[in-house]
ZAMARGU-4260 file (C-alpha; in steps of 0.2 Angstrom, whole numbers, plus 5000, padded with zeros to 4 digits):
<rodrens>
0) 4980/4980/4940 | 4976/4994/4955 | 4982/5011/4948 | 4973/5022/4959 | 4979/5016/4976
5) 4962/5010/4983 | 4958/4992/4986 | 4941/4986/4976 | 4927/4983/4990 | 4939/4988/5004
10) 4929/5003/5010 | 4913/4993/5008 | 4920/4978/5019 | 4926/4991/5034 | 4910/4999/5032
15) 4901/4982/5036 | 4912/4977/5048 | 4910/4994/5057 | 4892/4990/5057 | 4894/4973/5064
20) 4907/4978/5077 | 4895/4994/5084 | 4880/4981/5085 | 4889/4969/5094 | 4897/4982/5106
25) 4880/4990/5108 | 4870/4974/5111 | 4883/4969/5126 | 4880/4985/5133 | 4863/4985/5133
30) 4861/4968/5140 | 4874/4975/5155 | 4861/4989/5158 | 4846/4978/5160 | 4853/4973/5177
35) 4854/4991/5186 | 4837/4996/5177 | 4829/4981/5188 | 4832/4993/5203 | 4820/5006/5198
40) 4807/4993/5194 | 4809/4987/5213 | 4808/5004/5220 | 4793/5010/5228 | 4797/5027/5230
45) 4792/5037/5213 | 4807/5051/5217 | 4820/5036/5218 | 4813/5027/5204 | 4815/5045/5193
50) 4833/5048/5198 | 4838/5030/5194 | 4830/5032/5178 | 4839/5048/5175 | 4855/5039/5180
55) 4853/5024/5168 | 4847/5035/5154 | 4860/5048/5156 | 4874/5034/5156 | 4865/5025/5140
60) 4867/5041/5130 | 4885/5044/5135 | 4887/5025/5131 | 4881/5025/5115 | 4894/5040/5109
65) 4907/5030/5117 | 4902/5014/5106 | 4902/5026/5090 | 4918/5034/5095 | 4926/5017/5098
70) 4923/5010/5081 | 4928/5023/5069 | 4943/5027/5058 | 4941/5047/5061 | 4939/5059/5076
75) 4950/5070/5084 | 4960/5068/5100 | 4951/5082/5107 | 4934/5076/5104 | 4939/5059/5112
80) 4945/5069/5126 | 4929/5078/5129 | 4920/5061/5128 | 4931/5055/5142 | 4926/5069/5152
85) 4908/5067/5149 | 4909/5049/5153 | 4917/5052/5169 | 4905/5066/5174 | 4890/5054/5171
90) 4897/5041/5181 | 4901/5052/5195 | 4882/5060/5195 | 4876/5042/5194 | 4881/5038/5212
95) 4870/5050/5220 | 4855/5047/5208 | 4857/5027/5209 | 4863/5023/5225 | 4847/5026/5235
100) 4837/5015/5223 | 4830/4997/5228 | 4842/4998/5244 | 4842/4981/5253 | 4833/4974/5239
105) 4844/4975/5223 | 4861/4983/5221 | 4856/4996/5208 | 4873/5006/5208 | 4884/4991/5209
110) 4878/4984/5193 | 4878/5003/5185 | 4898/5005/5192 | 4900/4987/5183 | 4893/4994/5166
115) 4904/5009/5169 | 4919/4998/5172 | 4914/4989/5156 | 4913/5003/5145 | 4930/5010/5149
120) 4940/5001/5134 | 4929/5012/5121 | 4937/5027/5126 | 4954/5022/5134 | 4967/5006/5133
125) 4961/4990/5140 | 4974/4993/5154 | 4963/5007/5161 | 4950/4995/5167 | 4960/4989/5182
130) 4961/5005/5191 | 4943/5010/5185 | 4937/4993/5193 | 4947/4997/5209 | 4939/5014/5210
135) 4921/5008/5208 | 4923/4993/5220 | 4928/5007/5233 | 4912/5018/5227 | 4902/5001/5227
140) 4909/4998/5245 | 4907/5015/5252 | 4888/5017/5244 | 4883/4999/5252 | 4890/5004/5269
145) 4881/5021/5269 | 4865/5015/5262 | 4866/4998/5273 | 4867/4986/5259 | 4879/4971/5257
150) 4895/4976/5254 | 4901/4960/5250 | 4888/4958/5237 | 4892/4976/5230 | 4911/4972/5229
155) 4907/4955/5220 | 4895/4962/5208 | 4908/4976/5202 | 4923/4964/5205 | 4918/4951/5193
160) 4905/4958/5181 | 4914/4975/5177 | 4932/4967/5171 | 4924/4953/5161 | 4913/4965/5152
165) 4928/4974/5150 | 4936/4962/5142 | 4923/4958/5130 | 4922/4975/5124 | 4942/4978/5123
170) 4944/4962/5113 | 4931/4969/5101 | 4939/4986/5099 | 4957/4978/5097 | 4950/4968/5084
175) 4943/4982/5075 | 4959/4991/5076 | 4968/4975/5069 | 4955/4975/5054 | 4958/4994/5051
180) 4976/4992/5051 | 4975/4977/5039 | 4965/4987/5027 | 4976/5003/5028 | 4990/4990/5025
185) 4982/4984/5009 | 4978/5001/5003 | 4997/5006/5005 | 5002/4990/4995 | 4989/4996/4981
190) 4997/5014/4981 | 5014/5005/4981 | 5009/4995/4967 | 5002/5008/4958 | 5018/5018/4960
195) 5029/5004/4954 | 5019/5002/4939 | 5020/5021/4935 | 5040/5019/4938 | 5039/5003/4925
200) 5029/5013/4913 | 5040/5029/4915 | 5056/5017/4912 | 5048/5010/4896 | 5045/5028/4889
205) 5062/5032/4893 | 5071/5017/4884 | 5060/5020/4869 | 5062/5038/4867 | 5080/5038/4873
210) 5084/5025/4859 | 5075/5034/4846 | 5080/5052/4849 | 5098/5046/4849 | 5098/5039/4833
215) 5089/5054/4827 | 5100/5066/4835 | 5115/5056/4825 | 5105/5057/4809 | 5103/5075/4811
220) 5121/5078/4815 | 5127/5067/4800 | 5115/5076/4788 | 5121/5093/4794 | 5139/5088/4791
225) 5135/5082/4773 | 5123/5095/4769 | 5137/5104/4758 | 5149/5090/4753 | 5135/5077/4749
230) 5118/5085/4748 | 5109/5068/4741 | 5116/5059/4755 | 5112/5072/4767 | 5094/5072/4761
235) 5092/5053/4764 | 5099/5054/4782 | 5088/5068/4785 | 5072/5057/4778 | 5079/5043/4789
240) 5078/5055/4804 | 5060/5059/4799 | 5054/5042/4798 | 5062/5038/4814 | 5053/5053/4823
245) 5037/5046/4815 | 5039/5027/4823 | 5045/5035/4839 | 5028/5044/4839 | 5018/5030/4835
250) 5026/5018/4847 | 5024/5032/4861 | 5006/5033/4857 | 5004/5015/4858 | 5013/5014/4874
255) 5003/5027/4882 | 4986/5020/4877 | 4992/5004/4883 | 4989/4994/4867 | 5010/4991/4864
260) 5015/4973/4863 | 5033/4972/4862 | 5040/4961/4847 | 5058/4956/4850 | 5060/4951/4833
265) 5055/4969/4827 | 5065/4977/4839 | 5082/4966/4834 | 5078/4970/4815 | 5076/4989/4818
270) 5092/4990/4830 | 5101/4980/4817 | 5094/4992/4802 | 5099/5007/4811 | 5116/5000/4817
275) 5120/4995/4797 | 5114/5013/4791 | 5127/5019/4802 | 5141/5010/4795 | 5142/4996/4808
280) 5141/4977/4803 | 5127/4969/4812 | 5125/4950/4814 | 5110/4943/4823 | 5108/4925/4829
285) 5089/4924/4833 | 5082/4912/4845 | 5077/4894/4841 | 5058/4897/4844 | 5046/4909/4851
290) 5051/4917/4867 | 5039/4920/4882 | 5032/4937/4882 | 5037/4944/4897 | 5056/4938/4893
295) 5055/4946/4876 | 5048/4963/4885 | 5063/4964/4897 | 5075/4959/4883 | 5069/4973/4871
300) 5072/4987/4885 | 5090/4979/4887 | 5093/4979/4868 | 5087/4996/4865 | 5099/5003/4878
305) 5113/4992/4871 | 5110/4999/4854 | 5110/5016/4860 | 5126/5014/4869 | 5134/5007/4854
310) 5129/5023/4844 | 5133/5035/4857 | 5149/5028/4866 | 5159/5018/4854 | 5168/5018/4838
315) 5161/5001/4834 | 5165/4993/4817 | 5154/4977/4820 | 5141/4972/4832 | 5134/4955/4836
320) 5117/4951/4843 | 5113/4933/4850 | 5098/4928/4858 | 5097/4910/4865 | 5084/4900/4875
325) 5087/4886/4887 | 5074/4878/4897 | 5073/4889/4912 | 5081/4905/4905 | 5083/4916/4891
330) 5099/4924/4886 | 5104/4939/4875 | 5121/4944/4872 | 5126/4960/4863 | 5145/4962/4858
335) 5154/4977/4850 | 5171/4982/4846 | 5178/5000/4847 | 5176/5001/4865 | 5189/5012/4874
340) 5193/5017/4891 | 5183/5034/4889 | 5170/5026/4879 | 5159/5010/4881 | 5168/5002/4895
345) 5166/5017/4906 | 5150/5026/4902 | 5141/5010/4899 | 5146/5002/4916 | 5141/5015/4926
350) 5127/5024/4915 | 5110/5027/4922 | 5102/5017/4908 | 5110/5001/4911 | 5110/5003/4931
355) 5091/5006/4927 | 5089/4989/4918 | 5101/4980/4931 | 5087/4985/4946 | 5073/4980/4932
360) 5080/4964/4928 | 5083/4959/4945 | 5067/4963/4950 | 5060/4951/4937 | 5071/4937/4944
365) 5084/4941/4929 | 5102/4949/4930 | 5113/4960/4919 | 5131/4959/4915 | 5143/4971/4907
370) 5161/4968/4903 | 5174/4976/4893 | 5190/4965/4887 | 5203/4970/4873 | 5191/4984/4866
375) 5176/4973/4865 | 5161/4978/4874 | 5149/4965/4879 | 5131/4967/4887 | 5124/4951/4893
380) 5105/4949/4899 | 5098/4934/4906 | 5079/4932/4912 | 5068/4918/4918 | 5060/4909/4904
385) 5044/4907/4914 | 5042/4926/4921
</rodrens>
């Protein structure tokens, strides 16, 4: 059971995927930079070699930062905007530095322009690669025209290699985004499961304490009324309230520490004993065999609430608790007389306790039905036998 809203191993998996994606992107871009790097190797002029190397090194550095920014779950919009500005500045400065390198022998800047287009999806949406391609082709054509190189070759290099690299990089960045969204979805699902478990635990504590505290309050009230008229019986009722308080404390501790296992038979016996001690004739019809643990847990919560309602909202003279099991479901019916228009019939039908139990049973595939007819109130709970 996940209780802290994290997915076991999720962060480790994300780190591995981030590393793999960065390595893949960096490898592709390094391979792309090999082609413009051929230009300085074919250039005889040392000054042009130096300018070409500076252009390629500068672009490599900003490209490395772009790869790091593309595959991350953090980073502010301001940082990305600054990185885009730096990327554009290096691309612009690379034009005069790389344009004269190996003119007529190798289209150095055309390959550098293709690499520039290929890196655009690292910092911007993939659709931005289209205007970047058009701009790079215009610059490549202008550079080729000024330097006397082949315009057709420059346009072909930028117009084919640039979009191709951009598509590959864009797909990897898009896939990384999907992985991040999936991981966040798993984390959100874990947090939701933890929240649901806390709500279920809170409902169990509410049902447990609500039943015991109601009975204790009734016992204490009865003892107070009998203090003068029947001191011995008042003392018995006060002792019974003390015993119930100790029992509630013990069950609460077991619940908090996660050791509590619901025994529906014990719950039935306890509720029947409380009802009988309050003057209500109680008849119990137990199930034929042992009930599934999950079904017993759900029915025990309903039984506590139903027993509390009998004491709190009715003038019951009798109560019948019947539990039966079929092949695919378990049914429990709690029926009592003494229901009035202002008593059980109204309060129980719209009370928070039964409404909450109805939602809880529905979540487990069961259902809760309440009915009042001729002064008789019925609570019927049905849960799957194989929850």
